[in-house]
N, C-alpha and C positions, 0 to 999 in steps of 0.2 A: 778787164778784158774789153777790148778793142770793139768798135762793131762788126769791123771785117771780121774778127774773130769768131764772135756770136752767131753771124750768119754761118759761117762753116760750121761752128757746133750743133745750132740747132739745125733739125731736121725739116725738111721745106713741106709744112703741114700741108700747106694751098693743095698741092699737087697731087697730095694723097687723099685729101676730101674729096677733091675732084674727080679723082680714079672711082673711089669709093661710090659716091654719085652718081657716076657713068655706069656701075657694076649694079647695083639696085635694083633699075629696071629691067635688065635682065632675070635677075633672082627673082624679081616680084613676079615676072612674066611665067616662069619654069613652075613658081609655086604654085601660081592660077591656073596652070595646065593639068598639075595633080590633081589639084582637087576639083577641076570642072567635070569630071563624070560622075562623082560624086553628088557634087552639087548641083548638077541637071537632073541627076534623077531623083534628087530631095525635093528641087522643086517642083517637078512635074508629079510623083508618087507620094507627096506627104504635104507640103505647104501648097498646092492648088486643091486638093481635095477638102482639106483642112478650112480653106477660106471660103470654098464654093459650098460646103456643106453650111457652115454659118450663114450664106447668104439665104441658102435652102431654107433654112429655119425660119426665116420670115417671112415667106412667101407659102402661098396654099399649092404649092407644086403635086402633082399626082403622076404615080409612076406611067399613066396612059399619054402623058404627056399632056394632058389639059393643066389649067393653072397658070399658076407661075407669077401671078400677082402680089405685091408686097402687102403685108397684112400687119404689118409691125411683129408686137407683141403678144397677139393672138396665140398663138402656138405654146407658146409659154405660160400663158393663163390658163388654158386649156389643161397642157401637162401637170401644172401643178395643182390643178383640181380632178385627177383623174386617180380615181380610186386603185383601178387596174395596175396602174406603173407606181404608185408608191408601194403597191402588192410587191411587183416585181423586184421595186428596188429590195424590200425587206426580206425577202427572199434569198436575195444576192449576200446581203450583207450577214443572214441567217448562216448560210452555204459556207462563207466566209471564215466564220467563229467555231462553226462544226469541225473544219476543215484544216484549217491554220494549226491551231494545239497539236493534233497529232501527226501533223505534216513534219514538223519541226523536234518535239519529244521522241516521236516513235524512230525517226532518221537517228539523232542523237545517242539513241539505244544502241541502233543496230552498227553504227561507226564504234561504238565502243567496244561491241561485241568483237568485230570483225578484228578491231585492234588489238586485242589482247593477245591476239596470236594464232588465232585458232587454226587446225589443220586444213589445209586445202582452202587458203583465203583466196584465191582465184575465183572457186566455184562459188563461194559465198559471194563476191563482190559480182560475178555475173548476174545469180540470180538475183539479187536486191536492184541491180539497176536494169535487167534485163525488159521489165513491164515499162520502163520508161521509154524505152525506144519504139513501140508499137505505136501505129497510130488509134486514134480517138474511135474510129469505125470499129477496129479489130476488138480492141479493149470493153466496148458496149455492149458487141454481140455474145462475146464471150462470158459477162455479165448479166446479161438479160438471159441466157441460159442456165445460170448459177441461180437467178430468182426465179427461174419458172416454177409456180404455183404445183404443177405436176407431177416435171419431169426434173427439175431441178435438185442439184446436189445438196443444197441446203435444207430445203425440206424433204429430202430423202434422208439424211445423216437425222434429223430432227424426228423423223417418223420412227425410227429406230427406239426411240425412248418414248415411244408413245403420245409426242407432239402433233396437234393437229397442223394442215399446212398455212401456211401462212403466205398471204400477196402482199410481197415485199416491194414492189412497185406501185402497186394499186392502193395501197393502204395510206390515206392520206399523212398518216401519222408517223409511217414507218420511209414513205419514198423519197424524203431528202437523206435521211439517215444512210440508205440505200447506194445513193449515188454518193455520198461521202467515202463511205466505204471502198466504193469502187475506185475513187479519186486516189483516196490514201495509197491504196494497192497499186494505181499507175503510174505515181508520179512521184511517190516517197525515193525512189532511187538518186536524184538528180540531187535533193538534199544531204543524202546518205553520203554521196562524192563529196559534197563541200565538204562536210565535218570529219568526214575519213584524212581527206589533204590537210587539213588543221589540224586534226590530230598528229600525224604525223611529222609534223613542223614543229611540235614541243620537244624542246630538246630533255634528252634521257638525264644528264645531268643534276635539272630539277627533281626530276622522281629520286635517284640516287640520293641526292642531299637532304630529301624528306624522309627517306628512309632510315638515316642517318641520324635524322633525328627521334627517330620510333614513330613516326605516319605511317598506317595503315593503309589499305586501298581506299577505303571510305574517307580516308581523309585527305587524300591526294588528291583523290576525286575533288572534292569541293573547294579545296584549297589550292590547287594547281590548275588541274584539268579543265573545269568549268570557267573559272575566270580568264583563263588562256582562249576560251573559245568566244571571247564575249563580242568580239568583232564581227564573227562567223554568224554568230547568232544573230545578229543585229542584222546582216545583210539576207539571211535566210529568213528572217520574218517579214522584211520588206519586200523581198523576191515574191513572197507565198502569197502574202496580201494583195499585193496588185496582179499575178496570175487568178486566186481565188475570187477578186472581183469580176475579172473577165470570163467567167466559167460561161459556154456555152454548148460545145461540142455534145458531152458526155448526159449532159441533160437534156438535150434536144433530141438524141438518139436514144435515150432509154425509157423516158417517162413522157417527151414530147411537152413537156411543163404542166403534165399531170399528175396525179389527178386533182382535177378541179382548180388547176392554177397553183396548186401549192408549193410546185417546184420550177416554175415558169421563172428565169432569172430575167434580170435588166435588159442583158443582149438579144435573148430572143423576143422579149417584147418589142425592142426596137426593129427586128427586124420582121415578125410579124406585123406590125404596123404600117412597116414601109412596102413590102415585098406581097403579105398578103391582103392587106386594109387599103395599099396602094396611096398612102398618104406620105410620101416624100418628105415633103416638109413637117410634118407633126413627129415624124420619127428623126427628122435630124435636131429638133428641139429637142427631143426626149435625150437624144446622144449626148447631145451637151449639158445637160442639168446631170446625165450620168457620170460626162467627164468632171464637172466642180465636184461630185461626191467623190470620185477618186482622188483627186488635188488635196481635197481636206482631208482625207483617211492618210494621204501622202504627208502631208506638212504637219498633221499632227503623233504618225508614227517620226519624224525627222526631231522632231520639237524632244520627244519623250527621249529617245536617243542622244541627243545632246546634251540634257539633263544629267543622265545617266554618266554618259564619259565625262563630263565636268565634275 
């Protein structure tokens, strides 16, 4: 093949590359334009507050405007030696342990129950999910009245069986458990929907094949259903751990952190230190210590999940 023929056969790649290079700046500009609104909001309301909070944690800034001088790691050293901070951290971990297990197990049980084909499924789904749509203030007021020692429904029912009134939210041994019961009733609908959606994605052919092999309902449950829900369970557990570690609303509204600080969460302690004690710098340091705790829990959970998947 001659050189002239080769020139006619081969495309003019140089012109194509130049045209592509001319088009890329326009495409890049359009792409940056699309992400600009989110990018601006992210910088203003996420990145800037995080960086500002880190700076405050190294100062003695007060809510009144006083202070603001750099004091190094003094806030962190004080926080690590603060028994009240560690107690609030332990309360948060204890709440997470008490709430995560029922919010996963009961949600799965409710999803399995509804997925069996009960009559009036829309009513069951609505009744299980409806509490999740309520505001935390509404939920807290409802359950404070239910727990009322004199007029509450629970003590009224117990009184029918001769049981003395119980101070649910005033007893140090029962206050946290009472908040956990409220939280389970309130938030279980979200996990219930996740499990129900996952159950409906399991092919019926797998159950048909199992029935032909002589497998009953329980065998199908543990051999087909539970393994198929593995990824959903991992997601539910991770989301639930993160949500429980950030507990604040219902505890603050139902017990105020009492009695005697037995239900005070880490976020409540951060809030009280900053907005009641006026110590912005110190509360910022505690918040970043708590942030590290959440990161550690998340990393451990991801590693456990990775090992099980492998």
